C-alpha positions, 0 to 999 in steps of 0.5 A, a space after each residue: 499434457 491436457 491444457 483443458 480444464 477438467 471439472 470435478 467430474 471430468 468433463 468440460 463445461 464451456 459456458 460455465 467457463 464462458 460465464 467464469 470469464 464474464 464473472 472477471 470482466 464484470 470484477 475488473 470493471 466494478 470495484 463494488 462486485 470484488 472481494 475487497 482485501 481477501 486477496 493475499 497481501 500482494 493482490 489487495 485491491 487499496 494501497 494507501 497512495 505514497 510519495 517519497 522524496 529525497 531531501 539533502 539530509 532525509 528522505 520522507 514518505 508521505 502517505 494518504 491515510 485519510 480517516 485513519 486513527 494513528 493508534 491503527 497503524 504499525 510503522 516498522 522497519 526491518 533489513 532495511 524495508 520501511 513497513 506501514 501497516 494499518 486498518 481504516 475502520 467502517 464508521 459506525 454511523 447509520 446512513 441511509 441507502 448507499 448508491 454510491 460507495 468511493 470510500 474504502 475501508 479495511 486494512 492494509 500494507 505497505 511496504 518500501 525498500 530503504 535507500 542506503 545511508 538511512 539512520 534506522 535508529 532516528 527515524 521519526 513519524 508524524 500523523 497531520 490531516 489524514 497525511 502520514 510523514 516519515 521521516 528517513 534522516 540520512 547517515 552522515 557518512 551518506 550525506 553529500 559534503 562541499 569540498 573546496 578545490 584550491 589551486 596552486 
């Protein structure tokens, strides 16, 4: 079994292989050199930050989406999985020479497995100040109940 990478003409090119490794290392430490959003679904360079918090009667998911318009969001629930898809469009303002760019643009997707007992029919989503809040109410049988203990 051969474990040496071959080229089209069948010869191994060690210098070409070193160059490929150098480029991968450069891309790892230089985000501007990366090919943003061109990889597969789970190999994206950007995923928005989110928090999932359990409350007494619901769960809430807060997603940081500054600059994303609510019309560019798609929120769905299927098979107990919450999917949040969207796109942040590049601003059309003319800018001067860019020396540093840390803001992002493009499409994104986050999927979250929901805990058992979420009432999918009553999910609510609101956008305020660049934060998307998805409220996932618990079903009645999933809510904790206080049971009184009587001593006899």
